[in-house]
N, C-alpha and C positions, 0 to 999 in steps of 0.2 A: 541570545548572545551572552556570555560574561566579558569581563572588564580584559586586562591583559594578561599573556602567558609572559611568567618570570622564567626565564631560565639561571638554574646556580649549578656551575662545575663541579666538580670533583672537589677543588682547591679552593672554593670559595666559601667555606663552612662556618660562617659569621652571619648572626642574625641583623646586624649593620652593614650588611654586604650591602653597595651602592645599588644594585638592580629591584631592593628590595624600597631605597627611598620611597615616601610618598605613596605605597601601594594600597590597596585597600582589602584586608584579609573576606569581606563578605563579598568580592567581585573578581578578585585577579585570582589565578590559579598558577601556583610554583609547582615547576617543572625541573624534574632531578631524573638521571636516567644514571645507569651502570653502562657502559658500550665495551664493546670489544674493541674498536679499532683505539682506546685510550687504555685499553691494558697490554695491548701489544705491538703500538707503535716504537718502545722499546724493548731492549729485555730487562726490564722491570723485574729488580727482587723479588720475592716471594712474599716476603715482609712489609715490601711497599704495596702491592697488589691489596694485601690485606687490612693492612691498616689504611688505604684510601677508601676500600669499600666498606669496612665496618664502621670508618666516622661516619662516612656517608648517611649509613641506614640506622644511625644515632642520633644524627643532625635532623633528620625526618618527624624524629620522634618530638626533638626540641622546637620544632617549627610547628607541629602538627598541637602540641602543648600550648603553645600559644597562638591561636586561633588560627593557625593558615590552614589553606586548603589545599594538598600535596598533590600532586600526579608523577607517583616516582614508577621508574622500573627497574627491573633487576635484573643482572647479566644473564639468567638463567631463559630471562623471557627470546634473548636472543635479536636484541636489535643493532643494526653492524655498526651506527655511529651515531651524533645526537644529529645529524638532520634530519635522520630516520626517525628518531624520539621524537622533534619538533615537530613533523608532516604529521605524524601519530595524533599528539597530539590537538594541534591545531584542525585536524579533523574530527576531535571529538570537542573541542571546545569553544571554536570560534569566533578566535579572541580580537582583538581592534588589532595587539602588535604585541611582538615580542619584544621585551625587554632582559639585555645581560649585562652582566659586568664584563667591561676588557677580560680576555683571556691572558694568561700569562705569557702564552706562546704564539711566536709569528706564526706557525703552521694552523693554527685556528681563529687567530686574527683574519687572516688572508682568505683562509674558508668563508667567515661571517662577513666576509664583504659582499658575497655574492646571496647569501642569504634571502635580500628582500625579493628579488626576482626569482629564486628559484622555489620560494616559499608562496610567495604573493600578497603579501602583507610587508608595514613596514618593522622592522629590526634596529630599537633605541641600544646602543652601543655606549655603556656608561665607564667614567675614568673610575678606576679601580681606591677607593678611600682609605683603603687600608694603607696606604703607603703618604708616606708625608711629603712626597716631590711627587708632582705628576711628571707624566711624560714631556707633555708639553712645557711644563716649567726647567725638567732641566734639559731641554734641547735649547731654549733660552738661556739656561749658565751655559752652556756650551760654545754656543754660539761666537763666532769673531776666536775662541780659545786657541792659541797653538798646540796646547796639552793642557790634557783634565787632570790637576791634579787633587788628587783624593782627598788630600786635607783640606785644599780651600773650600770644597764640596764641605765634608763635615763639618765643618766654623760656620760654612751657611746655615746648616741643620742646625748645629745647636743653637745659635742664636735665634730660628727660628722657634724651635722648640721651648729654648730657656733651661734645657736641661745642663745641669750642673756648670751653672753661670755665672757670678756676681754683676751684678748690671750688665752691661755692656762686655764685661772680661769673665775669662774660666775662671773656674772655680781651682785654687792653688796656686792661679799667676800662670798655669799651665795646662796648652790643649792636648798635649796629648805626653801620656805617659812608656811609653813604650819600652823605651829602652829597663826601666824597673820588673818590666814582665817575660823576661828571659832565661829565667834561673833553669838550670841542669835541673832531670827527678835526683830523687833521692830513695833508695828503697823504703825508709825508715816512714815515708810518708802515708799516713789515714786517709786514706780514699773513699770518699762518700760515695752511695750507690742510690742509682736515683730508684725511683716503684719499681715494683713489679708490672710487666702486662696486665692490660687486661684478659680477663677469661670469662666473662657476663656470655650468655646464650647466644645472643645478636653475632659475638665476635668469634665463639668457637662453631658457627656455625659459618660465620665467612673463611675460616681459616680452613675448613673442608673441604669449602668448594673452591678455593685456589690449589688446594692439593690435587684436586679432582682436576681440574680443567686447565692447572698451567705447571704441568709436574715437570718441563722442562726449563724453567724460568730459571735466573741465576740465584743462588743461592741457598740456605735453610729455614725452614717453615718455624719452626720452634726449635729453644723454646722463643715463643713471640712476648716482642718483648717494649710494646709501646702502647699510648694512652689511645682510645677511640672516642672520647667524651670530653665537651669543657670541662668539666668538673675533674676530670683523670688529667689532662691536661693542666690545670690550676694547680694542684696536688703537684705534680711533675714541676711548676714551677717554683710554688713555696719549697721545695727540697731543695732545690737549687739556690734558692735565695738566705734560705738557714744555713745550708752545708756546706756547700760548693764557691760562692762567692768570693767571700774570704780570702781564699788561695786561687780562685781562678786567675787573677791577671798575673800574679808571681807566676805559675806553673804552666801555661796554656801554651806553651812549646814546646812543654816535654813529654816522655813518650816513656811509657814502660810493658816490658812484654806482658800478656795476659792482662792485662789494664786499661781495658777497652775508654775507662769513661773519665779516668783524672779527676778534674775540677769542672770539667766541661756542662756547660747547661743541657747540651742535650734536649732542645727547646726546637729548635730551628724545622724540623716535622711538622710541629701543631702550628710555629707563626706562620710556616709557608701553605698549610689549609685551612687558616681563619679560625684557630680553637685561642688561640692568644692574640693578643692585638699589639702589635709592636711598642706604640707610643706607652700603655701604659704597661707592658713590662718596664721599659726604661724606667717611668718614673717611679716603678717599686724599687728597682735596682741603686735609682740616685735616695732612696728612702731610707735604705739599708746605710750605707754613707751616711746620711744625716743623724742615726739614730747611731751612728760608732758602731755598728757592725761589720761593717767592711769596709777598707781602705779606698782613698779616694783613687789609687792605682790602676784597683780590682775593677771598681765600680766603670773609670772613664773607659779600659780597655773595653768592657762588654758591652758599654752604652754604644763605643764607635762602630763596633763590628755590625749592629743592628739602623743607626741612623746613619751610619757613615760608609761603609762599606755595602751591608747587604743593598741599600738605596742606592749607591754611586754605579753597581754592578747592572742593578735593571735597567737604570738611565744609560748607560753604555750599550746594553744590548737592543734596545730599543731606538737608540740614535745609529746602529750599525747594521742594523737587520733589515731588509734583507742581503744576503752575501757573506756577512760574518763569519756562520759555520763552513764556508769553505775558505777561509783565509789560511796562510802557510808557507808565511815569509822563510819559513827558516827547510823549507823544499824538504820535511818529511816524509818518509813514504812507507817505512819498515810495518807490517802488522802487531799489535802487542803479541808478546810472546802466549803461548798457552797457558801458561804459569797463573797469569790473569784470574782466567775461568776457576781456575782449582786451588792456589796457595800454594802449592808443589813445588819446592826451590831453593835450593841448599841456602839462597840469601836469605840468613834470617830476618832482616827487616821487611821485606816484603813478602815474606812467610807469614810472620805476623799480621802487619797489615794486611793484607788480600783475606789471609784465614779469619783475623778480626771482623773483615768486608762478608766474606759470604754468612758469616754466624749470626749477626746482629743488624747487616746496611746498615752501618755507622763507621766514621772515621773521621778521627776531628780533625781541623781543616790544615794541622802541620801535618799529619798522614799524609793527607790525603796530595797536596801540595811537596811537600820535600819527599816523601818516599817514593808513591807510587807515581805522581805527576814528575817529580823530578827524572827518575832513573826511564819513564818515557820521553822524557826529553833527552835525555845523555845518549841514548840509543837511536834517536832519529824515527821515533816511531810518527805514523800519521795521524796528526791532529785531530782528523775527521775521527778517526779511530777511536782515540784516547778520549774526544766528548761523547762517542755513543758509550762507549763503557760507564765513564761517569753518572750519563743523563742515565743509563738502567740498574746500577749496582747500588745507588744511595735510596733509603728513605724519605729523603729532605730534597730531592734533586728534580725541579721544574727546570724548562731550559733558560727562562730569566737570570735565572742565577747559576748555574751550574757552565753554562755555554762560555760566559763569560773571564768564570773562575777559571775553565781550563785553558782555551784558546789563547785566551788575554795573559793571565796570570802566573799558568802554570806550563804552558808549553811558547812560549811568545812567540804566536803563530800570526799576532797581527803587528808585528813588528817593532812595538814596545810604546802601542797607542795606551796600553792598561799600563802596561810594568814598563820602566824602561829601560829596565834589567834583565836580563832571564834568570829563573829560581833555577840556578845551577849547582849543585854541590859534591863535593867527595866524600869517601867515610867519615872523614873527620870530625865533618857535621854531626852525623848518626851518631859516631862514639858518642858527641859528646853532649848531646841532648837526648839521649836514647841510653837503654840498656841492651839495644838490639844486638850488638855485636858481642856480647859475653856469650860464648858458647857455640859463635858463628862459626861456622868452617873455614872462614876466609879471615885473615888479619888484617883489622882496618887502618894497619900503619904500615904494611906492604902496600908496595906501587906493583912491582912483577911478580913474576917468579909465582908456580901455581898452588901458593896458599895464599897469593895477594889480593885484597878486594876489588871486585872488577869495576866496583866504582870508582878509586882512582885512576885507572888506564881509561875507563869512558869519560869522564870530567874532562881529563886534558887531550883527548882526541874532541870533545867536542871542542872545547877551545879553539885547537887549533883547523877544526873542518871549516868554523867560522871565524876565523882571523880577519878577515879582509872588513867582519861587519862589525867585529867587535873595536877594530882601530877607531871608525868613527863614534863610538860609545865612552865617553867621560867614565862613568859606571864600569865599565870592562877594562879600564886598565891596565888595574894592579896584577889582575890572574893574566893579563895579555904581556905584560911586560913578564912575568915569572915564566909563562912559557917560554919567550923568547930568546930567555938568558938561561936556557939549559940548552948542555950539549945538544949538538945532532944526536949521535948517540944514544941518547935519555930519553929524545924525541922516539926516534924511531923505533925502540923500544916501548915505549909505551904505547905508542898507535898498530902495534904488531900483537902487543899482547889485549887491547879493545877489538882489534880488528876479529881476535880468534873468540874471543868472548859474544860480539856478534853473530861470526859464523856457527856457533853452535845451538845458540838459541831455540826454542824450541816452536815450530809454528803451530 
């Protein structure tokens, strides 16, 4: 009889994962498995599949080099799901118990609850220590609060970690420097590029497997742009801290055509896989400020996204599941237009962001929120369909982080639980924060007429469709007043233009 069977999931690629705490490499067996169920439960981007499988295979080497015995199964072996992999490993090794770190998605958590009965031995599910705030801690913080204000949670995490703190007060005298971080783009910006993607033999083999076994999945497989080892992820981290962080804050909301990376870190895939540690990353960013190499507003904005927003949305996910994925407060029913899978549309902003997503599996947070997300919101798309799209097409998408961002932040489908106002915008926002409107077939300043940008009529139609709801929302008072002040003829013309656009959408 061996010791314990330690199951490590494909997004838990950290030698400090809690499932390994207290384990004995001489007696315990680590189990990892590539299984088809995890590859096909969403229409995962080809580059995401390649990233996860290649990173898993490299992590096995890391564990074995550290002295662990690893029972590893490749996709080609045909195991259908994780339970089948466990059952086979239990038959081989006769362990005392299974130990696993809690999964990031409710569907797996629910399945795990039945494993002791189905597998016939104890299953020890441990908290995921990669997060600063446990599920129970977040639930205690949320308990009894009428609203869950992210800023209040963020300040709690700042005090808990000591990041950017001067005693009990925030460094620089302010908690949040977001107002300094909204500059529009300039063509003259020098934009850094992340390191080139991995091309080692393991990765090359995985790319060939994905091309062969998942030819119909979303996106392009080449060029492959991602790191698949801890060393590679750390090199990408260091490149961002050196080249991107100093101007990250100022231009974090900006968008430029054919320039997908801007000053963004592009580290979320590695954080979510376990190749980088969130707290270590934040401390390194803080050190750049202390060394005078990055301004406080940039470092604060970056750290807020990690210990504030990232931790907050995970807490909301587990607080609201199950059932959060079915919420639809605005009653959206429209399917996503076909161009969400092809990028072929005359609206240049959508063509740019969807085309970039197809090519890379990546778009930064404003591209997701204010382009693909806002358009889906304005047309009244089914939020469950939007959720499935986002979960599939981005390499960093796991349901714990994607679902609250999509249903709550982007689609307002939870009725304002996560975001007190919808992120709706007309073409004016896109024209101000990007260069997408240049050379577009549509005029961002025109509201109606053949050359008018569809976003303008769609925006006002969205305000009008939900006017009763916005009348109860103080943050929507200004756009609602503007709508009500328009002459009836103009209102009718705008709504007719929106209806014509919706009727012509490709299914």
